ZALO-832912 format. One line per 8 residues: number of its first residue (from 1); for each residue y, x, z of C-alpha. Coordinates in Angstrom, 3 decimals. Each point is the difference from the previous one (the first is absolute). Layout:
BEGIN
NUM	Y:X:Z | ...
***
This chain:
BEGIN
1	61.755:60.998:80.181 | 3.058:-0.375:-2.241 | 0.226:1.984:-3.153 | 3.146:1.168:-1.995 | -0.951:1.763:-3.061 | 0.465:0.200:-3.762 | -2.911:-0.487:-2.236 | 0.611:1.532:-3.394
9	-1.974:-2.048:-2.629 | 1.323:1.838:-2.965 | 2.571:2.753:-0.824 | 0.473:-0.003:-3.838 | 3.263:-0.992:-1.656 | -0.143:-1.598:-3.621 | -3.434:1.293:-1.027 | -2.942:-0.032:2.420
17	-2.335:3.007:-0.265 | -3.513:1.067:0.714 | 0.988:0.543:3.699 | 2.940:-2.114:0.348 | 0.236:-3.733:0.003 | 3.297:-1.964:-0.724 | 2.283:0.368:3.120 | -0.974:-2.523:2.555
25	0.420:0.009:3.923 | -0.951:-1.864:3.158 | 1.863:0.301:3.287 | -2.019:-0.699:3.049 | 2.450:-0.869:2.813 | -1.768:-1.598:3.129 | -0.889:-3.438:-1.191 | 1.971:0.292:-3.289
33	-1.401:1.144:-3.430 | 2.629:0.288:-2.610 | -0.915:1.043:-3.483 | 2.627:1.823:-2.070 | 0.049:0.092:-3.778 | -3.450:-0.919:-0.857 | -0.759:1.887:-3.109 | -3.044:-0.360:-2.217
41	-3.233:0.745:1.953 | 1.405:-1.173:3.307 | -3.132:-2.408:0.593 | -2.360:2.950:-0.346 | 2.281:2.329:1.870 | 0.021:-2.540:2.975 | -3.922:-0.240:0.008 | -0.179:3.839:0.010
49	2.471:0.374:2.895 | -1.500:-2.925:1.882 | 3.381:-1.945:-0.326 | -0.583:-3.619:0.155 | 2.188:-1.995:-2.437 | -0.722:-3.203:1.836 | 1.680:1.314:3.122 | 3.354:0.932:-2.072
57	2.982:-1.366:1.678 | 2.669:0.958:-2.551 | 0.217:1.605:-3.549 | 3.073:1.950:-1.137 | 0.699:0.689:-3.644 | 2.817:2.319:-0.781 | 0.278:-0.852:-3.714 | -1.966:-1.338:-2.900
65	-1.175:3.130:-1.777 | -3.627:-0.168:-0.575 | -0.924:2.834:2.212 | 1.231:-1.829:2.974 | -1.162:-3.583:-0.652 | -2.843:-0.058:-2.429 | -2.485:-0.444:3.278 | 1.856:-2.981:1.205
73	-2.043:-2.493:-1.774 | -3.076:1.537:1.438 | 1.436:-0.023:3.569 | 1.066:-3.680:-0.448 | -3.499:-1.095:-1.377 | -2.013:1.872:2.587 | 2.084:-1.775:2.456 | -0.926:-3.282:-1.344
81	-3.717:1.084:-0.319 | 0.312:0.896:3.797 | 1.911:-3.189:0.905 | -2.513:-0.951:2.632 | -0.449:0.341:3.760 | 1.299:3.630:-0.266 | 3.374:-1.392:-0.849 | 0.509:-2.727:2.718
89	3.162:0.480:2.008 | 1.424:2.548:-2.488 | 2.259:-2.426:-1.791 | 1.252:0.476:-3.542 | 0.220:3.505:-1.501 | 3.762:0.920:-0.532 | 0.575:1.968:-3.087 | 3.430:1.899:-0.235
97	1.197:1.177:-3.494 | 3.214:0.353:-2.162 | 1.304:-3.595:-0.403 | 1.213:0.635:-3.662 | -3.748:0.580:-0.813 | -1.181:-3.536:0.561 | -1.451:-0.194:-3.336 | -2.213:3.034:0.567
105	-0.914:-1.078:3.205 | -1.366:-3.407:-1.366 | -1.828:1.798:-2.719 | -1.925:2.115:2.537 | -0.401:-2.839:2.281 | -1.702:-1.963:-2.703 | -1.532:2.799:-2.086 | -3.514:-1.576:-0.464
113	-2.009:-2.940:0.994 | -1.010:-0.463:3.524 | -0.450:-2.661:2.661 | 3.298:0.518:1.899 | -0.061:-0.245:3.647 | 1.862:3.281:0.867 | 2.970:-1.643:1.937 | 2.710:2.159:-1.400
121	3.626:-0.172:1.282 | 2.380:1.438:-2.570 | 2.836:1.895:1.533 | 2.337:1.198:-2.682 | 2.495:2.626:1.011 | 3.395:-1.073:-1.303 | 2.388:1.666:2.424 | -0.709:3.244:1.753
129	-0.289:0.076:3.738 | -2.617:-1.386:2.273 | -2.533:-2.180:-1.434 | -2.413:-1.102:2.517 | -1.712:0.545:3.378 | -3.589:1.126:-0.040 | -1.348:-0.013:3.532 | 2.086:2.505:1.988
137	1.645:1.301:-3.258 | 3.000:-0.475:-1.903 | -0.281:0.212:-3.741 | 2.923:1.110:-1.927 | 0.623:0.710:-3.688 | 2.530:2.428:-1.698 | 0.809:0.211:-3.470 | -0.879:3.451:-1.747
145	1.017:1.647:-3.432 | -2.656:-0.439:-2.580 | -0.134:-1.420:-3.579 | -0.840:-3.444:1.125 | 1.013:-1.902:3.264 | -1.875:1.921:2.724 | -0.085:-0.586:3.732 | -1.290:2.468:2.736
153	-1.168:-1.516:3.264 | 0.257:0.954:3.747 | -2.170:-1.081:3.014 | 2.038:0.281:3.403 | -1.304:-0.721:3.404 | 2.552:-1.151:2.559 | 0.859:2.375:2.813 | -1.307:-0.735:3.365
161	-0.935:1.373:3.379 | -3.036:1.544:1.589 | -0.842:0.089:3.737 | 0.140:3.248:1.791 | -3.201:0.213:2.212 | 1.737:2.556:2.348 | 2.966:-2.240:0.466 | -2.204:-2.734:0.798
169	-1.890:1.909:2.636 | 3.322:1.013:1.655 | 1.015:-3.484:0.570 | -3.435:-1.166:1.123 | -0.543:-2.800:-2.879 | -3.601:-0.334:-1.600 | -2.409:-2.417:-1.430 | 1.445:-3.351:-1.028
177	3.133:0.498:1.711 | 0.976:2.309:-2.934 | -0.303:-2.857:-2.347 | 2.252:-2.206:2.136 | 2.526:2.739:0.211 | 0.078:0.499:-3.787 | 0.123:-3.777:-0.693 | 2.844:-1.086:2.452
185	1.778:3.575:-0.225 | -0.174:0.486:3.663 | -2.616:-0.049:3.046 | 0.472:0.147:3.747 | -2.381:2.807:0.976 | -0.956:1.742:3.016 | 2.989:2.228:-0.092 | 2.442:-2.713:-0.966
193	1.095:-1.559:-3.232 | -1.067:1.957:-3.278 | 1.591:-0.448:-3.514 | -1.969:0.232:-3.134 | 2.641:2.693:-1.202 | -1.118:2.048:3.121 | -3.533:0.287:-1.101 | 0.111:0.151:-3.859
201	1.090:2.568:-2.628 | 1.199:-0.656:-3.506 | -2.640:-0.366:-2.705 | 1.074:0.636:-3.626 | -1.530:-2.166:-2.590 | -2.034:1.630:-2.838 | 0.836:-0.295:-3.634 | -1.358:0.526:-3.669
209	1.785:0.091:-3.130 | -1.468:-0.392:-3.590 | 2.054:1.256:-3.030 | -1.402:0.005:-3.410 | 1.453:0.576:-3.471 | 3.634:0.937:0.564 | 2.551:2.597:-0.974 | 1.791:1.637:3.049
217	2.132:-2.633:1.466 | 1.461:-1.404:3.250 | -2.692:-2.480:0.193 | -2.418:2.652:0.590 | 2.004:1.390:3.030 | 0.371:-3.409:1.367 | -3.726:-0.855:-0.059 | -0.986:3.459:1.384
225	2.759:0.327:2.722 | -1.746:1.220:3.177 | -3.355:-1.489:-1.179 | -3.284:1.342:1.607 | -1.953:-0.325:-3.497 | 1.625:0.109:-3.352 | -2.463:-0.832:-2.963 | 1.938:1.429:-2.939
233	-0.541:0.403:-3.718 | -0.061:3.565:-1.316 | -1.007:-0.727:-3.558 | 1.020:3.752:-1.206 | 0.481:3.399:1.342 | 3.589:1.746:-0.044 | -0.875:1.836:-3.317 | 0.006:-3.585:-1.875
241	3.242:-1.073:1.830 | 1.434:-1.040:-3.484 | -2.890:-2.099:-0.660 | 0.203:-1.583:3.448 | 3.765:-0.703:-0.564 | -0.903:-1.646:-3.477 | -2.370:-2.597:1.495 | 1.609:-0.231:3.127
249	-2.584:1.520:2.312 | 0.092:2.518:2.668 | -1.350:3.571:0.290 | -1.954:1.153:3.093 | 3.082:2.312:0.649 | 2.275:-3.067:-0.053 | -2.176:-2.137:2.171 | -0.224:2.644:2.722
257	3.755:0.755:-0.177 | 0.877:-3.703:0.408 | -2.532:-0.511:2.851 | 1.455:2.868:1.807 | 3.626:-1.288:-0.600 | -1.272:-3.427:1.403 | -1.730:1.373:2.932 | -3.383:-1.213:-1.167
265	-2.679:1.470:2.420 | -3.020:0.024:-2.296 | 0.072:-0.018:-3.906 | -2.953:-1.358:-1.848 | 0.262:0.979:-3.657 | -1.824:-2.165:-2.731 | 0.291:-1.705:-3.415 | -0.840:3.337:-1.858
273	0.284:0.535:-3.654 | -3.270:0.498:-1.877 | 1.255:3.232:-1.407 | -0.891:1.608:3.498 | -3.786:0.309:0.903 | 0.750:1.318:3.468 | 1.851:-1.875:2.758 | 0.628:3.135:2.136
281	2.891:1.281:-2.184 | 2.106:-2.847:0.843 | -0.627:0.610:3.641 | 0.708:3.771:-0.475 | 3.410:-0.758:-1.733 | 1.161:-2.762:2.427 | -1.039:2.161:3.097 | 2.889:2.453:-0.628
289	2.538:-2.815:0.635 | -1.929:-2.196:2.804 | -2.198:1.075:2.806 | -2.594:-2.866:-0.010 | -1.262:-0.790:-3.507 | -3.224:-1.447:-1.154 | -0.973:-0.207:-3.741 | -1.829:-3.336:0.076
297	-3.735:0.012:-1.114 | -1.844:-3.252:-1.304 | -1.957:-1.357:2.999 | 1.771:1.972:2.492 | 1.420:-1.413:3.434 | 3.171:1.216:1.409 | 0.927:-0.922:3.411 | 3.524:-0.870:1.091
305	1.459:2.911:2.056 | -0.270:-0.427:3.759 | 2.894:-2.039:1.542 | 3.071:1.930:0.833 | 0.723:0.507:3.566
***
């Protein structure tokens, strides 16, 4: 059975707390397991959440502030430790990161002594836009507005079609003949020739966007446009809007307003400042401006919304 869900490994911003690890996330999407911004504590978070680092198919780093990347050495070394039969057939692990941060990537990559069999594929983001195809998903990167070079990421499944069983029954085609119809686009059934378009309906691809550490900008709207699941930083509440502007972060209200403007279906708030002991206040503020808000909690799983008709 396929699973499409966000696994929250940590929700804290710069300073981890007793109840929040550095922000870190894993996106399960059928056969894909994509890690986003592995902050400090990612290995342990994966263990607690039953996320197998060895099965990761990509890692996406938005920028090189410590709370977004200090867990990367552990992820790489764990993969090297697990580089055995469990990794056969997966190939090298692509790691996406801002291209002008190569020196920071190399420092993290070789942060300590270990027997390196990790099979890493460096994928620096130099130009925004599509970066790779991960199984059925297109991964794209869009520049955000933070104090250092920062990219947000989007996963997009292609649109397709699905078979309408009522239409199949009406034209009298069943069993293996359905596969033939779909493969060649037509089939001579008991009631005459049938085209694939006669028995299928459009199926909109699903999508997920990941936005961290940014002031309000067009890049957020581009990433979030009609997305099914938007994972978005909300470091502060609106009462600290001036502080958010100073450090180029979002408030919960700003995240919700931009999600609504962009048409994002479900908004997941995270990357909370340690000054707030309670996550619920973020959800309360944002819910006044968006109708489907989840304030993330460490080790929570948040499903992708059901596919649109």
